N, C-alpha and C positions, 0 to 999 in steps of 0.2 A: 028541959030534961030530955035526954036522948032516948029515942024510941027505936027499938029494933024493928025493921021492916023486912019481913021474910021475902018479899018480892025483889026488893033491892039486892038482897044477898044472892038471889037467883041470877040476876043480870051480871053481877060481878063474876060469878062462877062461870057463866057462859063465855065471857070475854077472856077469862084466863084459859079456859079450855081451847078456845079458838086460837089464841096466841101460841099456846104450846103446840098445837097442830101445825101452824105455819112454820114454827121454828123447826119442827121435825122434818117437814117437807123441804125447807131450804137447806138443811144439813145434808139430807140425802142427795138433793140435786148437786150441792157443792162437792160431795164425795164422788158422785158419778162423774161430774164435770172434771174433777181433778184427775181421776183415772183415765177418762177419755183424752184429756190434754196430754197425759204422759204417753198414751199409746200413739197419739198423733205426732208428738215430738219425736218418739222413737222411729216412727215411719219416715218422718222428714229427715232425720239424721241418717237413716239407712239409705234414702234416696240421694242425699248429698254425698254420702260416702261412695255410693255406686257411680255417681256422676264424676266425682274426683278421680276414682280409679279408672274410669273410662277415658278421662282427659289425660291421665298419666300414661295409660297404655298407648293412646294416640300420639302423644308427644314422643314417647320412647320409640314407637315405630317410625315416626318421622325422622328422628335423630339417626336411627340405624339406616334408614333409606338414604339420608343425606350423606352419611359416612360411606355407604356402598357406592353411591353415585360419584362422590369425590375420588374414591380409590379407582373406579373405572376410568374416570376422566384423567387422573394422574398417570395411569398406565398407558392410555392412548397418547397423551402428550409426551411421555418418556419414549415410547416407541417411535413417535413421529420425529422427535429430536434426534434420536439415533439414526433413523433413516435419512433425515435431512443432512446430518453431519457426514455420513459416509458418502452420500451422493455428492455433496459439495467437495469433499476430500478427493473423490475420484475425478470430478470436473476440474479442480485446481491442478491435479497431477497431470491430466491429459493436456490442459492448457500450458503447463510448464514445459512438458516434453515437446509440444508443437512449437512453442516459443524458442526453445533451445535448438531445435532442428532448423527453424527459420533463421535464427541468429548465426548458426554455423554456416548455413548456405550463403547468407549475406557476407560473412567474413571471407569465405572461399571465393565468392564472386569478386569482392573488392580486391582481394589479393591478386586474382588473375587479371583484373583490369589494370591494376598498378604494374604488374609484371609485363603486360603488353605495352604499357606506356614506357616502361623502362627499356624494353627491347627496342622500341621505336626511337627512344632517345639515344640509345647506344648506336643504332644504325645511323641516325642523323649525325651524331658526333663523329663516327667513323668516316662518313661521307665528307664532313667538314675537314677532318684531318687529311683525308686524301686530296681534297681540293687545295688545302693549304700547301701540301707537299708538291702537288703539280704546279701550283702558282709560284712557289719558291724556286722550283727547278726551272721553270720557264724564265723567271726573272734572272736566275743565275746564268742560264744559257744566253739570255740577252746581254747580260753584263760581260760574259765571256766573248760574245760576238763583238761587242763594242770595243773591248780590249784588243781583240784580234784585228779589228779594223784600224785601231790606233797603231798597233805593231806593224801591220802591213803598210800603213801610210808612212810610218817611220822608216821602214825598210826601203820603200820607194824613194823617200826623201833622202835617206842615206846614200842610196845608189846614185841619185841625181847629184848629190853633193860630191860624191866621189868622181863622177864623170866631169862635173864642173871643175873640181880640183885638178884632175888630170889635164883638162883642157888649159887651165890656167898655167899649170906647170909646163905644158908643151909650149905655150906661147912665151913663157919666161925663158925657156931653154933656147928659143930662137933669137933671143936678144944677144947682143954682143957681150963677150966676157968682160967681167969687171964688176964694179960695185952695183951697177943697176940690175944686173942679172941676179946677183946674190940677194939683193933687197926684194926683188920680185918673187924669188923662190921662198924667202922667209915670210913675206906677206901672205903668199898663197898657203903655206903650211900653217901659219898662225890662224888664218881665216878658217882653214879646214878643221883645225883643232877646236876653235871656238864654236863652229857649227856642230861639231860632234858632241861637244860638252852640252850645248843647248839641247840637242836631240836626246842625249842620254838622260839629262835631267827631266826632260819632258816625258820620256818613257818611264823613268822611275816614279815620277808624280802620278802618271796615268796608272801604273801598276798599284801604287799605294791606294789611290782612289778606288780602283777596282776591288781591292781587298776590303776596303771600308764598305763599299756597296754590297759586297758578298756577305759581310758580317751583318749589315743592316737587313739584308734579305732573310738571313737566318734568324735574327732577332724578331723580325716581323712575323716570320712563320711560327716561332716559339710563342710569341704573344697571342697569335690567332689560335694556335693549338691549345694554349692554356685557357683562353676564353671559351673555346668549344668544350673543353673538358669540364670547366666550371659550370657551364650551362647544362651539362648532362645530369640526368636524374640519379639520385642515390639508389643503389640496388635495394629493392624492397626485401623485407624479411617477413616471413610468415608469423603471424601472431600466435601465442599459445592457444591451445584448444579451449573453447568455452566450457567451463565446468558443467558437467551434467547435473540436472536437478536431483535433489534428494528429498525423500519423503520426510515430513516433519513427524515428531512423535504423536502417537494417537492420543486423543482426548480420553480422559478417565471419566466414565459415567457413574453417577451415584443414583441408585434407584430411589424414587420418592418414598418418603416415610408413609407408612400405612396410617390412614385416618381412622379414628375410632369414634363411636357414637358419643355425642355430647352427654354430659351427665345431667340427668333429669331427677331432681329430688322427689322421693316418694311423697304422696299426699298424706296430710295429717288426718287420720280417721276420727270422726266424731263418735262418741259413745252412744250406742242405741239403748243401752240399759239405764243410763242416768235419767232420761226423761220419764221412763216407766217408774223408776224409784221415786222421782220427784212427784209424779202424778199419784202414785199410791199413797205417798206421805200426805199430799194435799187432800186426797179422798178420805184418808183416815181421819184427818183433821176435821173434815166436813161431817163425816159420820159421827165423830165424837161429840159434835155440838148437838146432835139429835138426842131427844129423851125417849129412848125406846120403851120406857115404862108407861108413858102417856098413851092412852088409847086413842086410836085414830077416829073412832066413831063416838061422838059425844052426845048423840041424840038419845032420848029416853027409850 
């Protein structure tokens, strides 16, 4: 049979009271911890948001600085390109003018040298023609002298023949009259005619030969003159003036496009209120578990 033990009932009540106290303490601690965790989470979110904003501002300043440096560099490069272009353009123009002047001087010098050579060739040709004329005239004079000698010789020969014929006629006349005298005269006259015909033919042949020699002299002179003229230089002609240099069209410059700062996306901000709400909810849950009706002091 079960017996009620008042002492035992007292121990059970003590355990229940102690367990309720612990539950109340744990609930309060959990509530406080939940609120503290919310506050800490809010502070961490705020710090992260601040760091993200600081990084964003730094990246934005760096992008703006890079764009500014790029624009300054492009301006310097553009100015240098223009300066180099105009300097090179001026240098090329001065070089072209100097080259044109040099080529013109060379052309004039070459023409003058050729003109001097031509004048020298003309002088040499004229001297050769003069020499050919003098040589032909001397040859003609020699030919005429030779013909004159032949004519003189023929005249002396004819005179001698005439004297001889007269002598023969005189001797024939001294012969007795008759057939012998007549034959002697006929023989003398025939011989005189024969000698005269031979002399005349010789003179005619000598004259014809002299004429041929004179023609040969003229032909030789003509051939020598032709050879001298063919050897003479052709009269030089001045070349057209070298075209003066012209300036090419100027280059069209396009200013560089202005660089802009690179796009930096804004940071995503974390909510600083959500951790507090979550902490309050956790704290409320902890506080709800506590039995605020149970006394904290269970001693008598």
